[in-house]
C-alpha positions as CSV (number, residue, x, y, z in Angstrom):
1,M,0.0,0.0,0.0
2,F,2.9,2.3,0.8
3,K,4.5,1.5,-2.6
4,M,1.3,2.3,-4.3
5,F,1.1,5.7,-2.6
6,F,4.7,6.4,-3.4
7,H,4.2,5.5,-7.0
8,K,1.3,7.9,-7.3
9,N,3.3,10.7,-5.7
10,N,6.1,10.1,-8.2
11,Q,3.7,10.5,-11.1
12,K,2.2,13.7,-9.7
13,G,5.7,15.1,-9.1
14,F,6.8,14.3,-12.6
15,A,3.7,15.8,-14.1
16,L,4.3,19.0,-12.0
17,F,7.9,19.1,-13.2
18,Y,6.9,18.7,-16.8
19,V,4.3,21.4,-16.6
20,T,6.9,23.7,-14.9
21,I,9.4,23.0,-17.7
22,L,6.7,23.6,-20.3
23,V,5.6,26.9,-18.7
24,L,9.2,28.0,-18.5
25,A,9.8,27.1,-22.1
26,I,6.8,29.1,-23.1
27,I,7.8,32.1,-21.1
28,I,11.4,31.9,-22.5
29,A,10.1,31.6,-26.1
30,S,7.6,34.4,-25.5
31,G,10.4,36.5,-24.1
32,M,12.7,35.8,-27.0
33,N,9.9,36.7,-29.5
34,I,9.2,39.9,-27.6
35,S,12.9,40.7,-27.6
36,V,13.2,40.0,-31.4
37,L,10.1,42.0,-32.1
38,T,11.3,44.9,-29.9
39,Y,14.7,44.8,-31.6
40,N,13.1,44.8,-35.1
41,Q,10.7,47.6,-34.1
42,Q,13.7,49.6,-32.8
43,K,15.6,49.0,-36.0
44,I,12.6,50.0,-38.1
45,F,12.1,53.1,-35.9
46,Q,15.8,54.0,-36.2
47,N,15.6,53.6,-40.0
48,I,12.5,55.9,-40.1
49,V,14.3,58.5,-37.9
50,K,17.4,58.4,-40.1
51,S,15.4,58.5,-43.3
52,T,13.3,61.4,-42.0
53,Q,16.5,63.2,-41.0
54,A,17.7,62.7,-44.6
55,Y,14.4,64.0,-46.0
56,Y,14.4,67.2,-44.0
57,A,18.1,67.7,-44.7
58,A,17.4,67.5,-48.4
59,E,14.6,70.1,-48.0
60,A,17.0,72.3,-46.0
61,G,19.4,72.0,-49.0
62,L,16.8,73.3,-51.4
63,E,15.9,76.1,-49.1
64,D,19.6,77.1,-48.7
65,A,20.0,77.2,-52.5
66,L,16.7,79.2,-53.0
67,L,17.8,81.7,-50.3
68,R,21.2,82.2,-52.0
69,L,19.5,82.8,-55.4
70,E,16.9,85.1,-54.0
71,N,19.6,87.3,-52.4
72,D,22.0,87.1,-55.3
73,M,24.6,85.3,-53.1
74,N,27.5,83.2,-54.3
75,L,26.1,79.9,-55.6
76,P,28.4,77.4,-57.3
77,S,26.9,74.8,-59.5
78,S,27.5,72.1,-56.8
79,Y,28.3,72.5,-53.1
80,S,27.9,70.4,-49.9
81,F,27.2,71.2,-46.2
82,N,26.0,69.4,-43.1
83,V,22.6,69.6,-41.5
84,G,22.9,68.0,-38.1
85,T,24.2,64.5,-38.6
86,A,23.3,64.4,-42.3
87,S,25.3,65.7,-45.2
88,V,23.7,67.5,-48.2
89,T,24.9,68.0,-51.7
90,N,23.2,70.6,-53.9
91,N,23.4,70.7,-57.7
92,I,22.1,73.7,-59.7
93,S,21.4,73.3,-63.4
94,N,20.9,76.4,-65.6
95,E,18.4,75.1,-68.1
96,S,17.8,78.6,-69.6
97,A,17.9,82.2,-68.8
98,N,14.5,81.8,-67.1
99,L,14.8,78.3,-65.5
100,K,17.2,76.7,-63.0
101,I,16.7,73.2,-61.6
102,I,17.9,72.6,-58.1
103,T,18.5,69.0,-56.7
104,A,19.5,68.2,-53.2
105,E,20.8,64.8,-52.1
106,A,21.0,64.1,-48.3
107,N,22.7,61.2,-46.6
108,S,22.0,60.3,-42.9
109,F,23.8,57.1,-41.8
110,D,23.6,55.8,-45.4
111,R,19.9,56.6,-45.7
112,I,19.6,58.8,-48.8
113,R,16.7,61.1,-49.8
114,K,16.6,63.4,-52.9
115,M,14.5,66.5,-53.6
116,K,14.1,68.7,-56.6
117,V,12.6,72.2,-57.3
118,N,12.3,74.4,-60.4
119,Y,13.3,78.0,-59.9
120,Q,11.9,80.0,-62.8
121,V,10.7,83.4,-63.8
122,S,7.1,84.0,-63.2
123,T,5.1,84.5,-66.4
124,Q,1.7,85.7,-67.6
125,D,0.2,83.4,-70.2
126,V,-1.9,84.9,-73.0
127,S,-3.6,82.7,-75.5
128,F,-3.9,84.1,-79.1
129,Y,-6.1,81.6,-80.8
130,Y,-6.6,83.5,-84.0
131,G,-4.4,85.2,-86.6
132,A,-6.6,88.2,-86.1
133,Q,-9.1,88.9,-83.3
134,I,-11.2,92.0,-83.6
135,G,-13.6,93.9,-81.5
136,E,-16.9,95.7,-82.5
137,G,-15.0,98.0,-84.9
138,G,-14.6,95.2,-87.4
139,M,-11.9,94.7,-90.1
140,E,-11.3,96.0,-93.6
141,M,-9.0,94.0,-96.0
142,R,-7.8,95.6,-99.2
143,N,-6.7,93.8,-102.4
144,G,-4.0,91.3,-102.0
145,S,-4.1,91.3,-98.1
146,M,-4.1,88.0,-96.4
147,V,-4.6,86.3,-93.1
148,D,-2.9,82.9,-92.9
149,G,-4.9,81.7,-89.9
150,N,-8.3,82.0,-88.4
151,I,-10.3,85.2,-87.7
152,Y,-12.8,86.0,-84.9
153,S,-14.5,89.3,-85.1
154,N,-17.2,91.0,-83.2
155,G,-17.8,93.4,-86.1
156,T,-18.2,93.2,-89.9
157,V,-15.2,92.0,-92.0
158,F,-15.1,93.1,-95.6
159,G,-12.9,94.1,-98.6
160,G,-10.9,92.2,-101.1
161,G,-8.6,90.0,-99.0
162,T,-8.0,86.3,-98.5
163,I,-8.5,84.3,-95.4
164,E,-6.6,80.9,-95.6
165,N,-8.6,79.3,-92.8
166,T,-11.8,80.0,-91.0
167,I,-13.7,83.2,-90.1
168,I,-16.4,83.8,-87.5
169,V,-18.2,87.1,-87.2
170,A,-20.3,87.5,-84.1
171,N,-23.4,89.6,-83.4
172,N,-26.6,90.0,-85.4
173,G,-26.4,92.6,-88.2
174,N,-22.8,92.0,-89.0
175,R,-21.6,90.4,-92.2
176,I,-18.7,89.0,-94.3
177,E,-18.3,90.7,-97.7
178,G,-16.0,90.4,-100.7
179,L,-13.7,87.8,-99.1
180,D,-12.0,84.7,-100.4
181,I,-12.2,82.2,-97.6
182,G,-10.3,78.9,-97.7
183,Q,-12.3,77.0,-95.1
184,D,-15.5,77.6,-93.1
185,A,-17.3,80.8,-92.6
186,K,-19.9,81.8,-89.9
187,A,-21.7,85.1,-89.8
188,Y,-25.1,86.8,-89.6
189,S,-25.0,87.6,-93.4
190,C,-22.8,86.8,-96.3
191,E,-22.3,88.9,-99.4
192,D,-20.1,88.3,-102.5
193,C,-17.7,85.8,-100.9
194,E,-15.9,82.6,-102.2
195,I,-16.0,80.0,-99.4
196,G,-14.0,76.8,-99.7
197,G,-15.7,75.0,-96.8
198,D,-19.1,75.3,-95.1
199,L,-21.2,78.4,-94.5
200,T,-23.4,79.0,-91.4
201,Y,-25.6,82.1,-91.3
202,V,-28.2,83.3,-88.8
203,T,-32.0,83.5,-89.3
204,G,-32.8,86.9,-90.5
205,G,-29.5,87.4,-92.2
206,T,-29.0,87.5,-96.0
207,L,-27.1,85.4,-98.5
208,D,-26.1,87.4,-101.6
209,D,-23.9,86.0,-104.3
210,C,-21.9,83.7,-102.0
211,D,-20.2,80.8,-103.7
212,V,-20.0,77.9,-101.2
213,D,-18.1,74.6,-101.9
214,G,-19.5,72.9,-98.8
215,S,-22.9,72.9,-97.1
216,I,-25.0,75.9,-96.1
217,T,-26.6,75.9,-92.7
218,E,-29.0,78.3,-91.0
219,Q,-29.1,78.7,-87.2
220,S,-31.5,80.6,-85.0
221,E,-29.0,81.5,-82.2
222,E,-27.0,84.7,-82.4
223,I,-23.2,84.2,-82.8
224,Q,-21.8,85.3,-79.4
225,A,-19.1,87.9,-79.2
226,K,-15.7,87.2,-77.6
227,D,-13.7,89.5,-75.3
228,L,-10.2,90.4,-76.5
229,P,-7.7,88.1,-74.7
230,I,-5.8,90.7,-72.5
231,S,-7.6,92.1,-69.5
232,E,-7.2,95.5,-68.0
233,S,-5.8,93.9,-64.9
234,Q,-3.2,92.1,-66.9
235,I,-2.1,95.4,-68.5
236,N,-1.9,97.0,-65.1
237,E,0.4,94.2,-63.9
238,W,2.7,94.9,-66.8
239,K,2.8,98.5,-65.9
240,Q,3.7,97.6,-62.4
241,D,6.5,95.4,-63.8
242,A,7.8,98.4,-65.7
243,L,7.8,100.5,-62.6
244,T,10.1,98.1,-60.7
245,G,13.0,99.6,-62.8
246,G,12.2,103.2,-62.1
247,I,10.9,106.2,-64.1
248,I,12.5,108.2,-66.9
249,E,11.0,111.8,-67.0
250,G,10.3,113.2,-70.5
251,D,11.2,111.6,-73.8
252,Y,13.7,108.8,-74.2
253,I,15.5,108.9,-77.6
254,V,18.0,106.5,-79.0
255,S,19.7,107.7,-82.2
256,G,22.7,106.8,-84.2
257,K,24.5,103.5,-84.8
258,V,24.3,102.5,-81.2
259,T,22.7,99.7,-79.1
260,E,21.2,100.6,-75.8
261,N,19.8,98.3,-73.1
262,L,16.6,99.4,-71.4
263,G,14.0,97.8,-69.1
264,P,12.1,97.4,-67.0
265,K,11.3,101.1,-67.1
266,K,8.4,103.7,-67.3
267,I,8.9,106.7,-69.6
268,T,6.6,109.7,-68.9
269,G,7.2,111.1,-72.5
270,Q,7.7,109.4,-75.8
271,L,10.0,106.5,-76.8
272,I,11.8,107.3,-80.1
273,I,14.2,104.9,-81.8
274,D,15.8,106.4,-84.8
275,N,18.7,106.6,-87.3
276,L,19.9,102.9,-87.3
277,A,19.8,102.7,-83.5
278,T,18.9,99.4,-81.6
279,L,17.0,99.2,-78.4
280,N,17.7,96.0,-76.6
281,M,14.8,95.4,-74.2
282,T,15.9,93.8,-70.9
283,G,12.5,94.2,-69.3
284,T,9.0,95.6,-69.8
285,I,8.8,99.2,-71.1
286,W,5.8,101.4,-70.5
287,T,5.6,104.8,-72.2
288,V,2.9,107.4,-71.6
289,N,3.1,109.5,-74.8
290,G,3.6,107.0,-77.6
291,I,6.3,105.1,-79.5
292,R,8.0,105.9,-82.8
293,V,10.5,103.6,-84.6
294,D,12.0,104.8,-87.9
295,N,15.0,105.2,-90.2
296,G,16.5,101.7,-90.0
297,A,16.0,101.4,-86.2
298,T,15.5,98.1,-84.3
299,I,13.6,97.1,-81.2
300,Q,14.4,93.6,-79.9
301,L,14.1,91.5,-76.8
302,D,17.4,90.7,-75.0
303,T,18.1,87.0,-75.5
304,P,19.8,86.4,-72.1
305,S,16.9,88.2,-70.3
306,Y,14.0,86.5,-72.1
307,G,15.2,83.3,-73.6
308,S,12.1,81.7,-75.2
309,L,9.7,83.9,-73.4
310,S,7.9,87.0,-74.8
311,G,8.1,90.6,-73.7
312,V,5.9,93.7,-73.6
313,L,6.3,97.2,-75.0
314,L,3.2,99.2,-74.1
315,T,2.0,102.8,-74.3
316,E,-1.0,104.9,-73.6
317,G,-0.4,106.9,-76.8
318,K,0.1,106.0,-80.4
319,V,2.5,103.7,-82.1
320,K,4.2,104.6,-85.4
321,I,6.4,101.9,-87.0
322,K,8.0,103.3,-90.2
323,P,9.6,101.5,-93.2
324,G,13.1,100.2,-92.9
325,T,12.8,99.2,-89.2
326,T,12.8,95.9,-87.4
327,L,10.8,94.5,-84.5
328,R,11.6,91.1,-83.1
329,G,11.6,88.8,-80.1
330,G,14.6,87.2,-78.4
331,G,15.6,85.0,-81.3
332,Q,14.5,81.8,-79.8
333,S,11.4,79.8,-80.8
334,G,8.3,81.1,-78.9
335,S,9.7,84.5,-78.1
336,Y,7.6,87.4,-79.4
337,L,7.5,91.2,-78.9
338,L,4.0,92.4,-78.0
339,V,3.5,96.1,-78.9
340,L,0.3,97.3,-77.2
341,S,-1.5,100.7,-77.4
342,E,-4.3,102.0,-75.2
343,D,-5.0,104.9,-77.6
344,T,-8.6,105.4,-78.5
345,E,-8.4,106.6,-82.2
346,T,-10.8,104.4,-84.3
347,E,-11.4,106.4,-87.5
348,S,-8.3,108.0,-88.8
349,K,-6.2,105.7,-91.0
350,A,-3.6,108.4,-91.3
351,N,-3.1,108.6,-87.5
352,P,-4.4,105.4,-85.9
353,A,-3.6,103.9,-82.5
354,I,-1.1,101.6,-84.2
355,D,0.4,102.3,-87.6
356,V,2.8,99.7,-88.9
357,D,4.6,100.1,-92.3
358,N,7.3,97.4,-92.0
359,N,7.9,93.7,-91.6
360,A,7.7,92.5,-88.1
361,D,8.2,88.8,-88.2
362,T,8.0,88.1,-84.5
363,A,5.8,91.0,-83.4
364,I,2.3,91.0,-82.1
365,F,0.2,94.2,-82.3
366,Y,-2.6,94.9,-79.9
367,A,-4.9,97.9,-79.6
368,T,-7.2,97.7,-76.7
369,Q,-9.6,100.5,-77.9
370,G,-8.3,101.8,-81.2
371,L,-7.5,101.1,-84.8
372,I,-4.5,99.1,-86.1
373,V,-3.4,99.9,-89.7
374,L,-1.0,97.4,-91.4
375,R,0.4,99.0,-94.5
376,N,2.1,97.8,-97.8
377,N,3.5,94.3,-97.8
378,I,3.9,94.1,-94.1
379,Q,4.1,90.6,-92.5
380,T,3.4,90.0,-88.9
381,K,2.4,87.1,-86.6
382,E,-0.8,88.2,-84.9
383,V,-3.0,91.3,-84.7
384,T,-5.7,92.0,-82.1
385,G,-7.6,95.2,-81.8
386,Y,-10.9,97.0,-81.5
387,K,-10.6,97.7,-85.3
388,I,-8.2,96.6,-88.0
389,Y,-7.3,97.8,-91.5
390,L,-5.1,95.7,-93.8
391,D,-3.7,97.7,-96.7
392,N,-2.8,96.2,-100.1
393,N,-0.7,93.1,-99.8
394,A,-0.4,93.2,-96.0
395,E,-0.1,89.7,-94.4
396,I,-0.7,88.1,-91.1
397,L,1.1,84.8,-90.8
398,Y,-0.2,83.1,-87.7
399,E,2.0,80.7,-85.6
400,S,0.4,77.9,-83.5
401,G,2.8,78.7,-80.7
402,L,0.8,81.9,-80.0
403,R,-1.9,79.7,-78.4
404,D,0.4,79.4,-75.3
405,A,2.5,82.6,-75.4
406,S,4.2,83.2,-72.0
407,F,5.1,86.8,-71.2
408,S,7.9,87.8,-68.8
409,S,9.2,91.1,-67.5
410,G,12.7,90.0,-68.1
411,P,15.1,90.5,-65.1
412,G,12.5,92.7,-63.5
413,A,10.2,89.7,-63.2
414,S,9.9,87.8,-59.9
415,W,11.3,84.3,-59.6
416,Q,9.3,81.5,-58.1
417,A,9.9,78.0,-56.9
418,T,7.6,75.4,-58.6
419,N,7.3,71.7,-58.9
420,W,8.9,71.0,-55.4
421,K,9.0,67.2,-55.0
422,E,11.0,64.1,-53.9
423,I,12.7,62.1,-56.6
424,E,14.3,58.7,-56.9
């Protein structure tokens, strides 16, 4: 009986010992798992901290470069410095006169992060969708004149000219008359026109001796007028750009075989470029009493200042461009010189708001409230105004790039950081 009791106690003791060993094993295994998990979590956390340090160090690199650029401080194309425990290398690439690309690479304990930002001249975009856009004053085209592009007018278009593409004339009561149109036409009335495409006219309008190769459609809705593309607020911004360079009192005259740099600047008198002189625009120029360019003179945008961007020469007075002169952009594709007048003369062809009598291959002429006259054999890229007159053989040769023309004030423009992002 004693042996039986002892045997039972032995079994109970062994079972207790086994359970104890098992519990200890579980505790030890759990402890090891917790330790491994904790270690891994700490390692992950440390990686996150070091990677985050590298990220903010890279951002600090970009900010350092931008600060140097903003304050015209010394800025080599590549330089390095430390931010806390991280090292940063900045690289600056000069893509053009108006664009720099800054990249910053930061290293924090072999954790590397890269950032990039574009530093570029701020621009104002103006879309010229038509070879000619006209206000309520309408357009007159004399024999041999041509628009190689589309026309949108809020007033009647008539004469003996050719339109290579499409014309739209808005507002009831207006018409197209005496035109040779290569593609489609749309107007309230049509008189004595040759139309290579389709014609759409408005109920109540008339069709009189119009030869149409395509279909003829009548619509009841009035064709809606379009505002000219440059707002008064935009013009005021350009004036403020000009003021950043200061004011010249009275007339500013450049004469003789010289080249002068000017801009941004406001001129309270008249701007006169004469006698084979060249005005190299380095910023927006605003004159109060008009602009005159004659006798072999040239106005051009400064290439280093503008690059592929366009510039503005504006006046509250009249513009007179005489034969033998040259107007041009900065020499790169997409660079145009916009000549803008706020003069209100709409009737006098002898003394209009803008009077152009010379080729201006990369010029855009714009009259907010007045008449533009393009005289003998002139060729230009785009014309927009309240009223337009094309003399014999004058041509407008539209370029598609004018749909997205970007205007800058040159060095007087503000620079801005854009497209700030992390890169691989």
